[in-house]
Structure formats: structure tokens, C-alpha cells
C-alpha positions as CSV (number, residue, x, y, z in Angstrom):
1,M,-9.6,36.6,-21.0
2,K,-9.6,33.4,-23.0
3,K,-6.7,31.1,-22.4
4,Q,-4.4,30.6,-25.4
5,D,-4.4,27.3,-27.2
6,L,-1.5,25.1,-25.9
7,K,-0.2,24.4,-29.4
8,E,-0.4,28.0,-30.4
9,L,1.4,29.0,-27.1
10,L,4.3,26.5,-27.9
11,E,4.7,27.8,-31.4
12,Q,5.1,31.3,-30.0
13,A,7.3,30.4,-27.0
14,E,10.8,30.1,-28.5
15,G,13.4,30.7,-25.9
16,K,10.8,30.5,-23.1
17,K,10.2,27.9,-20.3
18,I,7.3,25.6,-19.2
19,L,6.9,24.5,-15.6
20,F,5.9,20.9,-15.0
21,L,4.2,20.0,-11.8
22,G,3.4,16.5,-10.5
23,R,4.3,13.0,-11.6
24,E,5.2,11.8,-15.0
25,G,2.4,10.4,-17.1
26,T,2.6,8.5,-20.4
27,Y,5.9,10.2,-21.3
28,T,9.2,10.4,-19.4
29,V,11.0,13.7,-18.7
30,Q,13.5,12.9,-21.5
31,E,10.6,12.3,-24.0
32,T,8.8,15.6,-23.1
33,E,12.2,17.5,-23.3
34,R,12.8,16.1,-26.8
35,F,9.3,17.2,-27.8
36,L,9.8,20.8,-26.3
37,K,13.2,21.0,-28.0
38,K,11.4,21.2,-31.4
39,Y,9.9,24.4,-30.2
40,K,13.1,25.6,-28.5
41,V,11.3,25.6,-25.2
42,T,12.8,24.5,-21.9
43,R,11.2,22.3,-19.2
44,V,11.7,23.6,-15.6
45,K,10.7,22.5,-12.1
46,A,10.1,25.8,-10.4
47,I,8.8,29.3,-11.1
48,E,11.5,31.3,-12.7
49,E,11.9,34.1,-15.2
50,G,10.7,33.2,-18.7
51,V,8.0,30.6,-17.5
52,V,5.0,31.1,-19.8
53,A,2.8,28.2,-18.7
54,T,2.5,25.3,-16.3
55,V,1.6,21.7,-17.1
56,E,0.0,20.0,-14.2
57,H,-0.7,16.4,-13.3
58,H,-4.2,15.9,-11.9
59,S,-2.7,14.9,-8.5
60,L,-0.3,17.3,-6.8
61,N,1.5,17.1,-3.5
62,P,1.1,20.0,-1.0
63,V,4.4,21.7,-2.1
64,E,3.3,21.4,-5.8
65,E,-0.1,22.8,-4.9
66,M,1.5,25.9,-3.4
67,I,3.7,26.4,-6.5
68,S,0.6,26.1,-8.7
69,E,-1.2,28.7,-6.6
70,D,1.8,31.1,-6.9
71,A,1.8,30.6,-10.7
72,Y,-1.9,31.3,-10.8
73,A,-1.3,34.5,-8.8
74,D,1.3,35.5,-11.3
75,K,-1.3,34.9,-14.1
76,I,0.7,32.1,-15.6
77,P,-1.8,29.9,-17.6
78,A,-2.1,26.3,-16.4
79,Y,-2.7,23.3,-18.7
80,R,-3.6,19.7,-17.8
81,L,-0.9,17.1,-18.3
82,D,-3.2,14.9,-20.4
83,E,-3.8,18.0,-22.7
84,F,-0.1,18.3,-23.2
85,E,0.4,14.6,-23.8
86,Q,-2.4,14.5,-26.3
87,L,-0.6,17.3,-28.2
88,L,2.7,15.3,-28.0
89,S,0.9,12.2,-29.2
90,E,-0.5,13.9,-32.2
91,G,3.1,14.8,-33.2
92,I,4.4,11.3,-33.0
93,N,6.1,9.9,-36.1
94,D,5.0,6.3,-36.0
95,N,7.9,4.9,-37.9
96,E,10.5,6.7,-35.9
97,L,8.9,5.6,-32.6
98,L,8.6,1.9,-33.7
99,M,12.2,1.9,-35.0
100,A,13.5,3.4,-31.7
101,I,11.6,0.7,-29.7
102,K,12.8,-2.0,-32.0
103,L,16.4,-1.0,-31.5
104,S,16.1,-0.6,-27.7
105,N,13.5,-3.3,-27.0
106,D,12.3,-0.9,-24.3
107,Q,9.3,-2.9,-23.0
108,A,8.4,-0.2,-20.4
109,R,8.0,2.3,-23.2
110,V,5.9,-0.2,-25.2
111,L,3.6,-0.6,-22.3
112,R,3.3,3.2,-21.7
113,M,2.4,3.8,-25.3
114,I,-0.1,0.9,-25.4
115,E,-1.8,2.6,-22.4
116,N,-1.8,5.9,-24.3
117,P,-5.4,6.6,-25.5
118,D,-4.2,9.4,-27.9
119,I,-2.3,7.3,-30.4
120,S,-3.9,5.9,-33.5
121,D,-5.4,2.4,-33.7
122,A,-2.8,1.5,-36.4
123,L,0.1,2.4,-34.1
124,F,-1.6,0.7,-31.2
125,V,-1.9,-2.6,-33.1
126,K,1.8,-2.4,-34.1
127,L,2.8,-1.8,-30.5
128,L,0.7,-4.9,-29.4
129,E,2.8,-6.9,-31.8
130,M,6.0,-5.7,-30.1
131,Y,4.9,-6.4,-26.6
132,T,6.6,-9.4,-24.9
133,W,4.2,-11.4,-22.8
134,H,5.1,-13.0,-19.5
135,E,3.7,-16.4,-20.3
136,E,5.6,-18.1,-17.6
137,E,3.7,-16.1,-15.0
138,E,0.0,-16.9,-14.4
139,D,-1.0,-13.3,-13.6
140,N,1.4,-10.6,-14.6
141,N,0.5,-7.0,-13.8
142,D,1.9,-5.7,-17.1
143,D,0.1,-8.3,-19.1
144,R,-3.1,-7.5,-17.3
145,S,-2.6,-3.8,-18.2
146,V,-2.2,-4.6,-21.9
147,V,-5.4,-6.6,-21.9
148,I,-7.3,-3.8,-20.1
149,A,-5.8,-1.1,-22.5
150,T,-6.9,-3.2,-25.5
151,L,-10.4,-3.7,-24.1
152,T,-10.7,0.0,-23.1
153,R,-9.8,1.1,-26.6
154,Y,-12.2,-1.1,-28.6
155,I,-15.1,-2.1,-26.3
156,D,-17.8,0.4,-25.5
157,I,-18.1,0.0,-21.7
158,T,-20.3,2.0,-19.4
159,P,-19.0,3.1,-16.0
160,A,-21.3,0.5,-14.4
161,E,-19.8,-2.3,-16.6
162,R,-16.2,-1.4,-15.9
163,D,-15.5,-4.6,-14.1
164,Q,-15.7,-6.3,-17.5
165,L,-12.4,-4.8,-18.3
166,Y,-10.8,-7.1,-15.7
167,S,-12.2,-10.2,-17.3
168,T,-10.3,-12.0,-20.1
169,L,-13.8,-13.2,-21.1
170,T,-14.4,-9.8,-22.6
171,L,-11.6,-10.6,-25.1
172,K,-14.1,-13.0,-26.6
173,R,-16.5,-10.2,-27.1
174,L,-13.8,-8.1,-28.7
175,V,-13.0,-10.8,-31.2
176,R,-16.7,-11.1,-32.0
177,E,-17.0,-7.4,-32.7
178,A,-13.6,-6.8,-34.3
179,T,-13.6,-5.9,-38.0
180,D,-9.9,-5.0,-38.4
181,P,-7.9,-8.0,-39.5
182,D,-4.7,-6.3,-38.2
183,L,-6.2,-6.2,-34.7
184,L,-7.1,-9.9,-35.0
185,N,-3.6,-10.7,-36.1
186,A,-2.2,-8.8,-33.1
187,L,-4.6,-10.7,-30.8
188,I,-3.0,-14.0,-32.0
189,G,0.1,-12.7,-30.2
190,F,-1.8,-12.7,-26.9
191,P,-1.6,-15.8,-24.6
192,N,-4.2,-18.4,-25.7
193,Y,-6.7,-17.5,-23.0
194,E,-9.5,-20.1,-22.4
195,F,-13.2,-19.2,-22.0
196,K,-15.8,-21.4,-20.3
197,Q,-18.8,-22.2,-22.5
198,K,-22.4,-22.5,-21.3
199,D,-22.2,-26.3,-21.9
200,Q,-19.3,-26.4,-19.4
201,G,-16.8,-26.9,-22.2
202,K,-14.0,-24.5,-23.0
203,T,-13.0,-22.6,-26.1
204,S,-9.8,-20.6,-26.6
205,L,-8.9,-17.1,-27.9
206,Y,-7.3,-18.5,-31.0
207,E,-10.3,-20.7,-31.7
208,V,-12.7,-17.7,-31.4
209,I,-10.4,-15.7,-33.8
210,A,-10.7,-18.5,-36.3
211,T,-14.5,-18.1,-36.4
212,S,-14.3,-14.4,-37.3
213,H,-15.6,-13.2,-40.6
214,S,-13.0,-10.4,-40.7
215,L,-10.0,-12.6,-41.3
216,N,-7.7,-11.7,-44.2
217,D,-5.0,-14.0,-45.8
218,D,-2.3,-13.0,-43.4
219,V,-4.4,-13.8,-40.3
220,I,-5.5,-17.1,-41.9
221,K,-1.9,-18.1,-42.6
222,R,-0.9,-17.2,-39.1
223,L,-3.7,-19.3,-37.6
224,L,-2.8,-22.3,-39.8
225,S,0.8,-22.0,-38.7
226,L,-0.3,-22.7,-35.1
227,R,-1.0,-26.3,-36.2
228,N,-3.8,-26.4,-33.7
229,P,-6.4,-29.0,-34.6
230,K,-9.3,-27.1,-33.1
231,V,-8.3,-23.9,-34.7
232,D,-8.1,-25.7,-38.0
233,M,-11.6,-27.1,-37.4
234,Y,-13.0,-23.6,-36.9
235,L,-11.2,-22.4,-40.0
236,A,-12.7,-25.2,-42.0
237,A,-16.1,-24.0,-41.1
238,N,-15.4,-20.4,-41.7
239,P,-16.9,-19.1,-45.0
240,V,-14.3,-16.3,-45.5
241,V,-11.5,-18.9,-45.7
242,P,-10.4,-19.1,-49.4
243,L,-11.6,-22.2,-51.3
244,E,-8.0,-23.2,-52.0
245,E,-7.4,-23.5,-48.3
246,L,-10.6,-25.4,-47.8
247,R,-9.6,-27.9,-50.4
248,K,-6.4,-28.7,-48.4
249,F,-8.6,-29.7,-45.4
250,I,-10.4,-32.4,-47.3
251,T,-7.2,-34.4,-47.6
252,R,-7.0,-34.8,-43.8
253,E,-8.4,-37.9,-42.2
254,D,-10.1,-36.0,-39.5
255,I,-13.9,-36.4,-39.1
256,A,-14.1,-33.0,-37.2
257,I,-12.5,-31.2,-40.1
258,H,-14.9,-32.9,-42.6
259,E,-17.9,-32.0,-40.5
260,A,-16.8,-28.4,-40.3
261,L,-16.4,-28.3,-44.1
262,A,-19.9,-29.8,-44.5
263,A,-21.3,-26.9,-42.5
264,N,-19.3,-24.3,-44.5
265,E,-21.5,-22.7,-47.2
266,S,-18.5,-21.6,-49.2
267,I,-17.5,-25.1,-50.4
268,D,-17.9,-25.8,-54.1
269,D,-19.6,-28.7,-55.8
270,A,-16.4,-30.7,-56.1
271,L,-15.9,-30.5,-52.3
272,F,-19.6,-31.3,-51.8
273,E,-19.3,-34.5,-53.8
274,L,-16.1,-35.6,-52.0
275,L,-17.8,-35.0,-48.6
276,L,-20.8,-37.2,-49.6
277,A,-18.4,-40.1,-49.3
278,K,-17.1,-39.2,-45.8
279,G,-19.7,-40.9,-43.6
280,E,-23.2,-40.5,-42.3
281,D,-22.6,-37.7,-39.8
282,V,-20.9,-35.6,-42.5
283,V,-23.6,-36.3,-45.1
284,K,-26.3,-35.3,-42.5
285,L,-24.6,-31.9,-42.1
286,L,-24.4,-31.4,-45.9
287,L,-28.1,-32.1,-46.1
288,W,-28.9,-29.7,-43.3
289,Y,-26.7,-26.7,-44.1
290,Q,-25.6,-26.6,-47.8
291,P,-27.5,-24.7,-50.5
292,I,-29.0,-27.5,-52.6
293,S,-29.0,-26.9,-56.3
294,Q,-30.3,-29.2,-59.0
295,E,-26.7,-30.5,-59.5
296,R,-26.2,-31.2,-55.9
297,F,-29.6,-32.9,-55.6
298,K,-28.6,-35.2,-58.3
299,M,-25.4,-36.1,-56.5
300,I,-27.4,-36.8,-53.3
301,T,-29.9,-39.0,-55.0
302,E,-27.1,-41.0,-56.6
303,K,-25.0,-41.5,-53.5
304,V,-27.4,-41.5,-50.5
305,N,-29.5,-44.7,-50.4
306,D,-30.7,-44.6,-46.8
307,P,-34.2,-43.2,-46.7
308,D,-33.8,-42.1,-43.1
309,L,-30.7,-40.2,-43.9
310,L,-32.2,-38.7,-47.1
311,A,-35.1,-37.5,-44.9
312,E,-32.8,-35.0,-43.2
313,L,-32.9,-33.0,-46.5
314,G,-36.4,-31.8,-45.4
315,K,-34.7,-29.6,-42.7
316,N,-32.6,-27.7,-45.2
317,Q,-33.5,-24.0,-45.3
318,Q,-31.7,-23.4,-48.6
319,L,-33.6,-25.6,-51.0
320,D,-34.3,-24.6,-54.6
321,Q,-38.1,-24.3,-55.0
322,K,-38.1,-27.0,-57.8
323,I,-36.4,-29.4,-55.4
324,V,-39.0,-28.5,-52.7
325,D,-41.8,-29.4,-55.1
326,R,-40.1,-32.7,-55.9
327,L,-39.6,-33.6,-52.2
328,A,-43.3,-32.7,-51.5
329,E,-44.3,-35.5,-53.9
330,D,-42.0,-38.1,-52.3
331,D,-43.5,-41.0,-50.5
332,N,-40.8,-40.9,-47.7
333,I,-43.0,-40.1,-44.6
334,A,-40.0,-39.0,-42.5
335,L,-38.9,-36.6,-45.2
336,L,-42.4,-35.2,-45.5
337,E,-42.6,-34.6,-41.8
338,K,-39.4,-32.7,-41.7
339,L,-40.4,-30.7,-44.8
340,A,-43.7,-29.8,-43.1
341,A,-41.8,-28.4,-40.1
342,N,-39.4,-26.4,-42.3
343,K,-40.1,-22.6,-41.8
344,T,-38.8,-21.7,-45.2
345,V,-41.3,-23.8,-47.1
346,E,-44.1,-21.7,-48.7
347,E,-47.8,-22.0,-48.0
348,T,-48.6,-23.6,-51.4
349,T,-46.3,-26.5,-50.6
350,L,-47.7,-26.8,-47.1
351,N,-51.1,-27.1,-48.6
352,T,-49.9,-29.9,-50.8
353,L,-48.6,-31.7,-47.8
354,Y,-51.9,-31.2,-45.9
355,E,-53.8,-32.6,-48.8
356,K,-52.0,-35.9,-48.5
357,Q,-54.0,-36.4,-45.2
358,I,-51.1,-38.2,-43.4
359,N,-51.7,-37.9,-39.7
360,T,-48.1,-37.7,-38.6
361,I,-47.5,-34.8,-41.0
362,F,-50.3,-32.8,-39.3
363,Y,-48.3,-32.1,-36.1
364,P,-45.3,-30.3,-37.7
365,L,-47.7,-28.5,-40.1
366,A,-49.7,-27.2,-37.2
367,G,-46.6,-25.5,-35.8
368,N,-45.3,-24.1,-39.1
369,P,-45.9,-20.3,-39.2
370,N,-46.4,-20.4,-43.0
371,V,-49.4,-22.7,-42.9
372,A,-52.7,-21.3,-43.9
373,V,-55.0,-20.0,-41.1
374,N,-57.9,-22.2,-42.3
375,I,-55.7,-25.3,-41.8
376,I,-54.8,-24.2,-38.3
377,E,-58.5,-23.7,-37.5
378,K,-59.3,-27.2,-38.9
379,F,-56.6,-28.7,-36.6
380,Y,-58.0,-26.8,-33.6
381,A,-61.6,-28.0,-34.3
382,D,-60.7,-31.6,-35.0
383,Y,-58.0,-32.3,-32.3
384,Q,-59.4,-30.7,-29.2
385,N,-58.4,-33.6,-27.0
386,D,-54.9,-34.1,-28.5
387,I,-52.6,-32.1,-26.2
388,R,-49.6,-32.5,-28.6
389,M,-51.7,-30.9,-31.4
390,M,-53.0,-28.2,-29.2
391,H,-49.4,-27.4,-28.1
392,Q,-48.5,-26.9,-31.8
393,V,-51.5,-24.7,-32.5
394,A,-50.7,-22.6,-29.4
395,S,-47.1,-22.1,-30.5
396,N,-48.0,-21.0,-34.1
397,P,-47.7,-17.2,-34.6
398,N,-50.3,-17.5,-37.4
399,T,-53.0,-18.8,-35.0
400,P,-55.9,-16.4,-34.6
401,E,-56.0,-14.5,-31.3
402,K,-59.5,-15.9,-30.5
403,I,-58.1,-19.5,-30.5
404,L,-55.0,-18.5,-28.5
405,R,-57.3,-17.0,-25.8
406,A,-59.4,-20.1,-25.8
407,L,-56.3,-22.3,-25.4
408,Y,-55.1,-20.2,-22.5
409,A,-58.5,-20.7,-20.7
410,R,-57.8,-24.4,-20.7
411,E,-55.0,-24.0,-18.2
412,V,-52.9,-26.9,-19.5
413,L,-49.1,-26.8,-18.9
414,E,-48.1,-28.2,-22.3
415,I,-50.5,-25.8,-24.1
416,N,-49.2,-22.9,-22.0
417,K,-45.6,-23.7,-23.1
418,G,-46.7,-23.2,-26.7
419,L,-48.5,-19.9,-25.8
420,A,-45.4,-18.7,-23.8
421,A,-43.1,-19.1,-26.8
422,N,-45.6,-17.6,-29.3
423,P,-44.9,-13.9,-30.2
424,S,-48.6,-13.5,-31.2
425,T,-49.9,-14.4,-27.7
426,P,-51.4,-11.2,-26.2
427,I,-49.1,-9.5,-23.8
428,E,-51.5,-9.6,-20.9
429,I,-51.5,-13.4,-21.2
430,L,-47.7,-13.5,-21.3
431,D,-47.6,-11.3,-18.2
432,V,-49.7,-13.9,-16.3
433,L,-47.7,-16.9,-17.7
434,K,-44.4,-15.4,-16.5
435,I,-45.4,-16.2,-12.9
436,D,-45.1,-19.9,-13.7
437,M,-41.4,-20.7,-13.4
438,R,-41.9,-23.8,-15.5
439,L,-42.5,-21.5,-18.5
440,R,-39.3,-19.5,-18.1
441,N,-37.4,-21.2,-20.9
442,A,-40.3,-20.8,-23.3
443,L,-40.7,-17.1,-22.5
444,T,-37.0,-16.5,-23.1
445,Q,-37.5,-17.7,-26.7
446,N,-40.3,-15.2,-27.3
447,E,-38.8,-12.0,-28.8
448,V,-42.0,-10.0,-28.3
449,F,-42.1,-10.8,-24.6
450,I,-38.3,-10.1,-24.2
451,E,-38.8,-6.7,-25.7
452,H,-41.8,-6.0,-23.5
453,H,-39.7,-7.2,-20.5
454,N,-36.8,-4.9,-21.4
455,T,-39.0,-1.9,-21.8
456,T,-41.2,-2.4,-18.8
457,K,-38.6,-4.0,-16.5
458,V,-40.9,-6.9,-15.9
459,V,-39.4,-9.4,-13.5
460,I,-39.4,-13.0,-14.6
């Protein structure tokens, strides 16, 4: 006979009793009794007349086990405690719960509810805001539990990766993946945990939040209220920050803020022009990262007189095609070299650069994946003894396989570095090159090899 649904049983159990066995879970005895009162059902501790069901914790002591067996013998249906608590959670009135906690400041209840997987994300976030952190203690058990509950709720962790829940570093991953601004706002209430960087430096939780593209006005205002210079720097570089806030940053005499603005693609032409007057390092970032329209190009040519600094414009990957055409006709060799290496420049422009027959431009051209195959073949034929040129040809995805195999046969380290990084290099060659530990860095840049490695479990 199929066991009756628990909610259906409660709705039909007016005047009856339910036996609870084992420890309390998320809810206290008083809280479960208040819930049962809505159904006019009584909570009891032993088998007695009128018991229509048992609710059992997954761990029972020997005495409770015996009572459970007796209930089973009496054909009293048994339900898991987590099943009952899920039903209770579904019936929560969020506003009533939050008001009760606010009035009592019951932090134990806040923690229990934060650890409850059955409440909504919206309620969970509001409870995070109500939790009081123990910032005077370096490693508080309750604080750790809140972090783990947060990560468990939002991060998809396999059983084998469960140790990541005990690392605050996983909070960084959470911020990177979060799309809910309310959650990000709640995370600002966490202690400002620090994370080590690959370069041995450190970044903080608040700084990482400031880089998120899911910020809304409330989160931005809260981050600004911290008056943290590094947080402000990351906000200045964040394209989702409103223009009106970015304009306020330009008034600060802070080179780090100006550099961050220069890398922010959301600045307008007025800010762009002001930043052109903020020093060489700031200008260089503008030339590298900003979309360059005809109007901005005019500003640049009027205000940047240093040809070496102007040459940095050749690296920009957001150049209007008309501007690319103009740059290709310039006589600034350093600019032409950088333009020849620019992977967004089209084949037609690269042909124009090749026709100039300037030797130093040939090297970046040889490595550009947009250069025509016939030009690559010309470089290969004419520069056989130039290892630097052969490295460039070996690294170009557009290089014909016949040439790649011929370069591999030469067994030259610098050439092999190019082959190792080239996604067009035949897999059987990459499988041999992986044995050479000196090529490890080059291989890790090769997406085709990485995919091959991940699917075949190749050891490198």
C-alpha cells in the first residue's frame, strides 16, 4: 500500500498526534509545534493513542530505534525529518520570519535558517544580511558554517571537490559566477577575506565584487561607501558602473584611478579627452584598450606628439577600418610593426604592410594568423637560416601542414616552441613535443592540445 503524502496526512490529521524521534534538526521543538498547531496536530515523544505518523531523524539512539520498530509493527507510517522540514520551510512567511528575527536578534535562529537548504534564495540573502559576524575572532565556527552554507547553495561542487567548501578562496569563484546583485550586496557584509594571486600579490573579497558585471546601483553605492582606494580602482575599470560615477573618478588625483578609467570601455569622449592629459602611462592604456573612432583619433593626433607613444595605437584591437588604413600608410616604423602583429587587422591591410618591404615588419607579419599563405611560404623560403623568422612561421595557425612538418624535422628548440603553441600543428607532433619539459608553457597556450589532453588524459 502506497504511503500517504505527508502534507495530505497533516491536512487530514486534525486532533491527532505525530511522534518525533531523534534530535532536532533545522527547527526547534517550539517551531515545529507552532507549525503543527496550524493543522491542530500535537507533537509527542512516545507511542500513544492517536499517533498517525512518526517523523524520524536519520540518526536514532538504541531506545529510539526500538520505538521506531514498534511503530512500524503497529503500521504507523514513518517520514524522514528532512521531509517534514522541507514541508515546514515551504510554508514559511518570509516577512513574518524576518520580523521575528529582527525583534529578537536570535542569531542562533539566523544560523539555522541560513543552513536550511529548503528556503528560497531571496530569503537566504536577507538572512545573510542579518547575520552578525565575529570579526574579532580569526576562525569562528559559526562564521565558517555561514561561508560553507553560502558556497553549498550557489556553487556546483562534486563530492570529490567538497574540500573546496572549506576554502574561503571559493568565495572568489562565487563572486565570479554570481549574477544576482542582491547576493553580491550581501557578500559585502562578509569579512573582507583576502586571496593570494598567482603573482604572489593579494586581492580582497570586496575588490573582486567591484569587478563583477552584475552590480546594480545599490551595490555600487555600498562599495563606494567603503572608501577603499583599491575597491574604487576596480569600480573605475568596471564597464557596468554608470557614466555619472565614472566622471567623479576623473577629479581624483590618483594615477591608479586614471589608469583604470583608461581601460574602461564605457567612458565617453569627454572623459577620453581629459585622460589624454593624465600622463604617458594613462595615454598608453587609452591607445591599447579604447574603441578608436574618427573623433578620438583626431584628439590623439592633436595631443600625442611622441611617435613611440603613438606607435602603441597599432596594438589596439578596436580600430575603425578607416583608421587602420590611415595607420598602414604612416611612416612610423614602430607603429607599423605593432599593426603587423595585430590579430584584428585584415589580410588586405597586411598585404599593404608586406608590400612596403621593411624587414623589421616581416617578423610580426609572419606570426599574424590573418596573413596570406603565399606570404608565409615566401618567408619560409627566404629566411631558412633565420631562427627568429622560423619561430614565427612555426607559430602561425595559417602555416601549411607541410611546412610545419618540415620545421619539426629540424629539431630546433626555438622553432619547437612555436610549433607547441600552434593549434594547427598535427596532434602526433604535439604528443612528441610534450615530452620536452621546456615546451610546457607553450603547450598550455595551445587550445587544441589542451582539449586533446583533457579527452585522452595525456600526461604533460
